[in-house]
C-alpha positions as YAML, in Angstrom:
chain: A
units: angstrom
residues:
- id: 1
  name: MET
  ca: [-123.33, 24.74, -122.07]
- id: 2
  name: PRO
  ca: [-127.04, 23.18, -120.98]
- id: 3
  name: CYS
  ca: [-127.21, 18.88, -121.00]
- id: 4
  name: LEU
  ca: [-127.78, 17.66, -124.44]
- id: 5
  name: PRO
  ca: [-130.97, 15.48, -124.40]
- id: 6
  name: GLY
  ca: [-129.67, 11.96, -124.28]
- id: 7
  name: GLU
  ca: [-126.66, 12.75, -121.73]
- id: 8
  name: THR
  ca: [-126.94, 11.46, -118.06]
- id: 9
  name: ARG
  ca: [-128.38, 13.23, -115.40]
- id: 10
  name: TYR
  ca: [-126.97, 13.44, -112.00]
- id: 11
  name: GLY
  ca: [-129.17, 15.84, -110.38]
- id: 12
  name: SER
  ca: [-128.64, 18.37, -107.65]
- id: 13
  name: ILE
  ca: [-126.05, 17.55, -104.84]
- id: 14
  name: GLY
  ca: [-127.81, 19.50, -102.89]
- id: 15
  name: GLY
  ca: [-130.16, 16.62, -101.90]
- id: 16
  name: LYS
  ca: [-126.94, 14.40, -101.85]
- id: 17
  name: TRP
  ca: [-126.12, 16.90, -98.29]
- id: 18
  name: ALA
  ca: [-127.06, 16.81, -94.74]
- id: 19
  name: PRO
  ca: [-130.40, 19.84, -94.67]
- id: 20
  name: GLY
  ca: [-129.04, 23.46, -94.46]
- id: 21
  name: THR
  ca: [-125.23, 22.76, -95.44]
- id: 22
  name: GLN
  ca: [-123.99, 25.16, -97.17]
- id: 23
  name: PHE
  ca: [-123.09, 25.66, -100.83]
- id: 24
  name: ILE
  ca: [-120.69, 27.71, -102.79]
- id: 25
  name: ARG
  ca: [-122.00, 28.23, -105.95]
- id: 26
  name: VAL
  ca: [-120.38, 29.28, -109.27]
- id: 27
  name: GLU
  ca: [-120.83, 30.35, -112.27]
- id: 28
  name: PHE
  ca: [-118.58, 30.00, -115.62]
- id: 29
  name: GLY
  ca: [-118.64, 32.75, -117.66]
- id: 30
  name: GLN
  ca: [-121.21, 35.49, -116.30]
- id: 31
  name: ALA
  ca: [-123.35, 34.35, -118.95]
- id: 32
  name: GLY
  ca: [-122.39, 31.09, -119.30]
- id: 33
  name: PRO
  ca: [-125.34, 28.58, -118.00]
- id: 34
  name: LEU
  ca: [-122.56, 26.51, -116.12]
- id: 35
  name: ASN
  ca: [-122.68, 26.47, -113.20]
- id: 36
  name: ALA
  ca: [-121.31, 24.26, -110.38]
- id: 37
  name: GLN
  ca: [-122.31, 24.07, -106.64]
- id: 38
  name: ILE
  ca: [-120.00, 23.44, -104.34]
- id: 39
  name: PRO
  ca: [-119.90, 22.19, -100.58]
- id: 40
  name: VAL
  ca: [-119.07, 24.83, -98.47]
- id: 41
  name: PRO
  ca: [-118.26, 21.39, -96.00]
- id: 42
  name: LEU
  ca: [-115.95, 19.97, -98.77]
- id: 43
  name: VAL
  ca: [-114.44, 23.34, -99.14]
- id: 44
  name: ARG
  ca: [-114.00, 23.72, -95.46]
- id: 45
  name: ASP
  ca: [-112.78, 19.89, -94.54]
- id: 46
  name: SER
  ca: [-110.39, 19.49, -97.27]
- id: 47
  name: GLY
  ca: [-106.98, 19.71, -95.76]
- id: 48
  name: ASP
  ca: [-107.02, 22.81, -98.49]
- id: 49
  name: ASN
  ca: [-109.16, 25.73, -97.76]
- id: 50
  name: THR
  ca: [-107.64, 27.46, -100.22]
- id: 51
  name: HIS
  ca: [-109.05, 30.06, -103.18]
- id: 52
  name: ARG
  ca: [-106.57, 27.68, -104.96]
- id: 53
  name: PHE
  ca: [-108.32, 24.80, -103.91]
- id: 54
  name: LEU
  ca: [-111.73, 26.26, -105.44]
- id: 55
  name: ALA
  ca: [-110.21, 26.98, -108.27]
- id: 56
  name: TYR
  ca: [-108.99, 23.82, -109.27]
- id: 57
  name: LEU
  ca: [-112.53, 22.31, -108.96]
- id: 58
  name: CYS
  ca: [-113.91, 24.79, -111.64]
- id: 59
  name: GLN
  ca: [-110.61, 23.70, -113.92]
- id: 60
  name: LEU
  ca: [-111.42, 20.19, -113.83]
- id: 61
  name: LEU
  ca: [-115.47, 20.49, -115.40]
- id: 62
  name: VAL
  ca: [-113.85, 22.72, -118.18]
- id: 63
  name: ARG
  ca: [-110.86, 22.70, -121.06]
- id: 64
  name: GLU
  ca: [-109.38, 25.49, -121.17]
- id: 65
  name: ASP
  ca: [-107.67, 27.47, -118.12]
- id: 66
  name: GLY
  ca: [-109.49, 30.40, -116.43]
- id: 67
  name: VAL
  ca: [-109.40, 32.51, -113.61]
- id: 68
  name: LEU
  ca: [-112.04, 32.78, -110.41]
- id: 69
  name: HIS
  ca: [-113.45, 35.91, -109.41]
- id: 70
  name: LEU
  ca: [-115.63, 37.05, -106.54]
- id: 71
  name: ARG
  ca: [-119.42, 37.46, -107.88]
- id: 72
  name: SER
  ca: [-119.78, 40.66, -105.62]
- id: 73
  name: ALA
  ca: [-115.85, 42.73, -106.54]
- id: 74
  name: PRO
  ca: [-115.15, 40.49, -109.94]
- id: 75
  name: ASP
  ca: [-112.15, 43.16, -110.19]
- id: 76
  name: LEU
  ca: [-110.39, 42.45, -106.68]
- id: 77
  name: VAL
  ca: [-107.42, 39.50, -106.92]
- id: 78
  name: LEU
  ca: [-108.32, 36.98, -104.89]
- id: 79
  name: GLU
  ca: [-105.24, 35.42, -102.99]
- id: 80
  name: PRO
  ca: [-104.83, 31.73, -103.42]
- id: 81
  name: GLU
  ca: [-103.69, 30.84, -100.43]
- id: 82
  name: GLU
  ca: [-106.75, 32.51, -98.51]
- id: 83
  name: ALA
  ca: [-109.58, 31.01, -97.83]
- id: 84
  name: PRO
  ca: [-112.61, 31.17, -99.86]
- id: 85
  name: SER
  ca: [-115.51, 33.13, -98.39]
- id: 86
  name: HIS
  ca: [-119.54, 31.46, -98.84]
- id: 87
  name: ASP
  ca: [-120.28, 34.30, -101.10]
- id: 88
  name: ASP
  ca: [-120.47, 33.21, -104.82]
- id: 89
  name: TYR
  ca: [-117.62, 33.47, -107.62]
- id: 90
  name: PHE
  ca: [-117.41, 33.43, -111.50]
- id: 91
  name: PHE
  ca: [-114.95, 31.23, -113.43]
- id: 92
  name: THR
  ca: [-113.89, 33.44, -116.21]
- id: 93
  name: PRO
  ca: [-112.07, 31.78, -119.03]
- id: 94
  name: ALA
  ca: [-108.26, 33.21, -118.71]
- id: 95
  name: THR
  ca: [-107.81, 34.73, -122.91]
- id: 96
  name: ALA
  ca: [-109.79, 37.34, -123.60]
- id: 97
  name: GLY
  ca: [-112.19, 36.64, -126.20]
- id: 98
  name: THR
  ca: [-112.72, 32.67, -125.61]
- id: 99
  name: SER
  ca: [-114.54, 30.62, -123.86]
- id: 100
  name: PHE
  ca: [-114.98, 27.66, -121.91]
- id: 101
  name: THR
  ca: [-115.46, 23.93, -123.11]
- id: 102
  name: GLU
  ca: [-116.51, 21.43, -120.89]
- id: 103
  name: THR
  ca: [-114.61, 18.49, -120.32]
- id: 104
  name: ARG
  ca: [-115.75, 14.89, -121.62]
- id: 105
  name: GLY
  ca: [-117.07, 13.12, -118.37]
- id: 106
  name: PRO
  ca: [-117.89, 11.07, -116.11]
- id: 107
  name: GLU
  ca: [-116.73, 7.78, -117.11]
- id: 108
  name: GLY
  ca: [-117.98, 4.71, -115.50]
- id: 109
  name: LYS
  ca: [-117.19, 0.74, -116.09]
- id: 110
  name: THR
  ca: [-115.70, 1.85, -119.84]
- id: 111
  name: ARG
  ca: [-114.33, 4.78, -120.70]
- id: 112
  name: PHE
  ca: [-117.23, 5.32, -123.38]
- id: 113
  name: ARG
  ca: [-120.28, 4.98, -120.79]
- id: 114
  name: ALA
  ca: [-121.36, 7.30, -118.40]
- id: 115
  name: PRO
  ca: [-122.31, 5.61, -114.66]
- id: 116
  name: VAL
  ca: [-125.36, 5.40, -114.32]
- id: 117
  name: GLU
  ca: [-128.34, 7.28, -113.04]
- id: 118
  name: THR
  ca: [-129.42, 5.06, -109.83]
- id: 119
  name: GLY
  ca: [-125.20, 5.09, -108.63]
- id: 120
  name: ASP
  ca: [-125.32, 0.93, -109.55]
- id: 121
  name: ASP
  ca: [-122.23, 0.71, -111.50]
- id: 122
  name: GLU
  ca: [-119.30, -1.22, -109.10]
- id: 123
  name: THR
  ca: [-117.05, -3.23, -110.27]
- id: 124
  name: ILE
  ca: [-117.31, -5.69, -112.49]
- id: 125
  name: SER
  ca: [-115.90, -8.39, -110.28]
- id: 126
  name: ASP
  ca: [-117.52, -9.43, -107.23]
- id: 127
  name: SER
  ca: [-116.75, -6.27, -104.64]
- id: 128
  name: SER
  ca: [-117.27, -9.03, -101.82]
- id: 129
  name: ARG
  ca: [-114.14, -10.84, -102.76]
- id: 130
  name: ALA
  ca: [-111.52, -7.72, -103.45]
- id: 131
  name: THR
  ca: [-108.23, -7.30, -104.28]
- id: 132
  name: PRO
  ca: [-105.63, -5.02, -102.71]
- id: 133
  name: THR
  ca: [-104.66, -4.20, -106.26]
- id: 134
  name: GLN
  ca: [-108.93, -4.39, -107.66]
- id: 135
  name: VAL
  ca: [-109.83, -0.72, -105.38]
- id: 136
  name: PHE
  ca: [-108.14, 1.03, -107.91]
- id: 137
  name: LEU
  ca: [-108.59, -0.71, -111.01]
- id: 138
  name: ALA
  ca: [-112.15, -0.57, -110.96]
- id: 139
  name: CYS
  ca: [-111.81, 2.91, -111.88]
- id: 140
  name: CYS
  ca: [-109.23, 3.41, -113.60]
- id: 141
  name: PRO
  ca: [-108.61, 3.61, -117.22]
- id: 142
  name: GLU
  ca: [-108.77, 0.85, -119.36]
- id: 143
  name: GLU
  ca: [-105.84, -1.20, -120.09]
- id: 144
  name: THR
  ca: [-102.84, -0.91, -122.69]
- id: 145
  name: SER
  ca: [-99.16, -1.58, -122.92]
- id: 146
  name: ASP
  ca: [-98.86, 1.94, -121.52]
- id: 147
  name: THR
  ca: [-100.26, 2.43, -117.88]
- id: 148
  name: MET
  ca: [-99.09, -1.87, -117.28]
- id: 149
  name: ASP
  ca: [-97.10, 0.77, -115.36]
- id: 150
  name: LEU
  ca: [-100.04, 1.18, -113.09]
- id: 151
  name: PHE
  ca: [-101.52, -2.24, -112.85]
- id: 152
  name: GLN
  ca: [-99.62, -3.20, -110.21]
- id: 153
  name: VAL
  ca: [-100.42, -4.72, -106.66]
- id: 154
  name: GLN
  ca: [-98.28, -1.38, -105.12]
- id: 155
  name: HIS
  ca: [-101.43, 0.89, -106.33]
- id: 156
  name: GLY
  ca: [-103.82, -0.68, -104.68]
- id: 157
  name: ILE
  ca: [-105.77, 0.04, -101.08]
- id: 158
  name: LEU
  ca: [-108.15, -2.53, -99.16]
- id: 159
  name: LEU
  ca: [-110.91, -1.11, -98.62]
- id: 160
  name: GLN
  ca: [-113.66, -1.94, -96.13]
- id: 161
  name: SER
  ca: [-116.61, -3.35, -97.77]
- id: 162
  name: GLU
  ca: [-119.09, -0.56, -97.89]
- id: 163
  name: LEU
  ca: [-116.48, 1.79, -98.26]
- id: 164
  name: HIS
  ca: [-115.08, -0.20, -101.38]
- id: 165
  name: ARG
  ca: [-118.66, 0.45, -103.20]
- id: 166
  name: THR
  ca: [-119.06, 3.86, -102.52]
- id: 167
  name: TYR
  ca: [-116.01, 4.51, -103.62]
- id: 168
  name: ASP
  ca: [-117.33, 2.65, -107.57]
- id: 169
  name: LYS
  ca: [-119.50, 5.27, -107.34]
- id: 170
  name: TYR
  ca: [-117.62, 7.78, -106.88]
- id: 171
  name: TYR
  ca: [-118.95, 8.68, -103.77]
- id: 172
  name: TRP
  ca: [-115.95, 9.29, -101.54]
- id: 173
  name: SER
  ca: [-112.06, 9.97, -103.24]
- id: 174
  name: LEU
  ca: [-108.35, 11.01, -101.85]
- id: 175
  name: TYR
  ca: [-107.84, 14.40, -102.89]
- id: 176
  name: VAL
  ca: [-103.50, 14.36, -104.12]
- id: 177
  name: HIS
  ca: [-103.03, 18.39, -104.65]
- id: 178
  name: VAL
  ca: [-102.77, 17.43, -108.98]
- id: 179
  name: ARG
  ca: [-103.14, 19.26, -111.55]
- id: 180
  name: LEU
  ca: [-105.17, 16.97, -115.22]
- id: 181
  name: VAL
  ca: [-104.71, 17.41, -118.97]
- id: 182
  name: PHE
  ca: [-105.26, 15.01, -121.75]
- id: 183
  name: LEU
  ca: [-102.78, 13.24, -122.59]
- id: 184
  name: SER
  ca: [-103.60, 10.72, -125.84]
- id: 185
  name: LEU
  ca: [-102.99, 7.26, -126.78]
- id: 186
  name: GLY
  ca: [-104.17, 6.76, -129.86]
- id: 187
  name: PRO
  ca: [-106.44, 7.92, -132.10]
- id: 188
  name: VAL
  ca: [-109.12, 6.12, -129.97]
- id: 189
  name: SER
  ca: [-107.19, 5.57, -126.95]
- id: 190
  name: GLN
  ca: [-107.42, 8.60, -124.24]
- id: 191
  name: ILE
  ca: [-106.96, 8.56, -120.65]
- id: 192
  name: PHE
  ca: [-106.26, 11.21, -117.93]
- id: 193
  name: TYR
  ca: [-102.99, 12.00, -116.76]
- id: 194
  name: GLU
  ca: [-101.71, 14.80, -113.93]
- id: 195
  name: SER
  ca: [-98.85, 17.13, -113.83]
- id: 196
  name: LEU
  ca: [-97.59, 17.89, -110.20]
- id: 197
  name: CYS
  ca: [-98.60, 20.92, -108.71]
- id: 198
  name: GLY
  ca: [-95.72, 20.24, -106.25]
- id: 199
  name: GLN
  ca: [-96.16, 17.02, -103.79]
- id: 200
  name: PRO
  ca: [-99.18, 16.04, -101.96]
- id: 201
  name: LYS
  ca: [-99.44, 18.45, -99.21]
- id: 202
  name: SER
  ca: [-97.58, 16.76, -95.60]
- id: 203
  name: GLY
  ca: [-97.54, 13.49, -97.61]
- id: 204
  name: ARG
  ca: [-100.91, 13.71, -96.67]
- id: 205
  name: TYR
  ca: [-103.91, 11.90, -98.89]
- id: 206
  name: TYR
  ca: [-107.29, 13.54, -97.63]
- id: 207
  name: PHE
  ca: [-110.48, 12.05, -98.02]
- id: 208
  name: HIS
  ca: [-113.56, 14.00, -99.70]
- id: 209
  name: ALA
  ca: [-117.10, 13.05, -99.45]
- id: 210
  name: PHE
  ca: [-118.79, 14.14, -102.37]
- id: 211
  name: ASN
  ca: [-122.66, 12.28, -101.63]
- id: 212
  name: PRO
  ca: [-122.16, 11.09, -97.48]
- id: 213
  name: LYS
  ca: [-125.06, 9.10, -97.38]
- id: 214
  name: THR
  ca: [-123.83, 6.28, -95.42]
- id: 215
  name: THR
  ca: [-122.44, 6.42, -91.99]
- id: 216
  name: SER
  ca: [-118.84, 4.51, -93.28]
- id: 217
  name: ILE
  ca: [-118.29, 7.87, -95.35]
- id: 218
  name: ALA
  ca: [-119.48, 11.49, -92.77]
- id: 219
  name: GLU
  ca: [-117.50, 9.70, -90.33]
- id: 220
  name: HIS
  ca: [-114.17, 10.23, -92.45]
- id: 221
  name: ILE
  ca: [-114.82, 13.45, -93.38]
- id: 222
  name: GLY
  ca: [-112.20, 15.68, -92.85]
- id: 223
  name: LYS
  ca: [-109.73, 13.01, -92.14]
- id: 224
  name: SER
  ca: [-106.44, 12.24, -94.24]
- id: 225
  name: PHE
  ca: [-104.48, 9.72, -93.87]
- id: 226
  name: GLY
  ca: [-100.19, 9.56, -94.99]
- id: 227
  name: PRO
  ca: [-98.51, 6.60, -97.03]
- id: 228
  name: VAL
  ca: [-97.93, 4.04, -94.15]
- id: 229
  name: GLU
  ca: [-101.48, 4.90, -92.94]
- id: 230
  name: LEU
  ca: [-102.46, 3.67, -96.40]
- id: 231
  name: ARG
  ca: [-100.32, 1.08, -96.77]
- id: 232
  name: ASN
  ca: [-97.03, -0.47, -95.48]
- id: 233
  name: TYR
  ca: [-95.75, -1.15, -99.17]
- id: 234
  name: ALA
  ca: [-96.39, 2.20, -100.80]
- id: 235
  name: PRO
  ca: [-98.82, 4.82, -101.46]
- id: 236
  name: PRO
  ca: [-101.30, 4.36, -103.60]
- id: 237
  name: ASP
  ca: [-100.63, 6.62, -107.26]
- id: 238
  name: PRO
  ca: [-101.71, 9.93, -107.24]
- id: 239
  name: ARG
  ca: [-102.81, 9.48, -111.72]
- id: 240
  name: LEU
  ca: [-105.42, 7.38, -110.56]
- id: 241
  name: CYS
  ca: [-106.57, 9.96, -107.37]
- id: 242
  name: ALA
  ca: [-106.27, 12.21, -109.92]
- id: 243
  name: TRP
  ca: [-108.47, 9.71, -112.84]
- id: 244
  name: HIS
  ca: [-111.50, 9.18, -109.07]
- id: 245
  name: TYR
  ca: [-111.27, 11.70, -108.01]
- id: 246
  name: ARG
  ca: [-112.23, 13.63, -111.42]
- id: 247
  name: GLN
  ca: [-115.09, 11.39, -112.37]
- id: 248
  name: CYS
  ca: [-116.12, 12.85, -108.44]
- id: 249
  name: VAL
  ca: [-116.46, 15.87, -109.46]
- id: 250
  name: GLN
  ca: [-117.57, 15.36, -113.21]
- id: 251
  name: MET
  ca: [-120.45, 13.50, -111.35]
- id: 252
  name: TYR
  ca: [-121.48, 15.57, -108.05]
- id: 253
  name: LEU
  ca: [-120.45, 19.17, -108.74]
- id: 254
  name: ARG
  ca: [-121.43, 19.15, -112.37]
- id: 255
  name: GLY
  ca: [-124.23, 17.05, -112.31]
- id: 256
  name: TYR
  ca: [-124.76, 15.59, -116.01]
- id: 257
  name: SER
  ca: [-122.21, 13.47, -118.47]
- id: 258
  name: VAL
  ca: [-120.78, 15.05, -121.76]
- id: 259
  name: GLU
  ca: [-119.37, 13.21, -124.34]
- id: 260
  name: MET
  ca: [-120.48, 9.91, -123.31]
- id: 261
  name: GLN
  ca: [-122.42, 7.54, -124.27]
- id: 262
  name: VAL
  ca: [-125.38, 6.19, -121.80]
- id: 263
  name: ASN
  ca: [-125.04, 3.24, -120.15]
- id: 264
  name: LYS
  ca: [-128.36, 1.06, -120.53]
- id: 265
  name: ARG
  ca: [-130.10, -0.66, -118.35]
...
């Protein structure tokens, strides 16, 4: 499942993190070309340092259900709540005799185009005049009658301008422990929704960095926020957080787009 000609490549995630950062390497299928490099700090400081979380990251890259195996002991059944080692892993189809299909994305300003390779895909409106709702609306699927309830003030948070711009660029996201599924809204309209695997852990939202280039991102790594810390009124909607998180995983852990038009400049 290599990147096809014309699809957007984002480069190795290794160059986005500080020298000396360790990575967990996951191969998808014991002979498959798809692989993911996952920074150890992303997992360790995730608020969910478990095999289950590592498998969740892998599952966001493929449509079919998969199972995580330790490369050095492929027959060992991993305990979901145990902390992963820094060894390499396999992620194989749960159903024997099947193969993986990569998930479509990441999406950019529209659901049809991939974000540009330079990371300049900010919100269409002026970020310096952002409203409390704009943060999530900028990276949310296009508005339809079926999703109108998501486009309300209670689903947004107000961010410092640098964090807003880097959120638009998928440098960081909020993790709320969800599993995504596809929900079709018509012949050409499709968005990502989630089926919750329980409530957000401890009712908190975890700051996850994928491209910690700036001080404003680096200083938040490992932090978590309760609903009141994010908003006095209501916490961000987990569906919007989950959609944005998926784009980050596709961009940085896979490193290229799938089934997306190239965003030419």
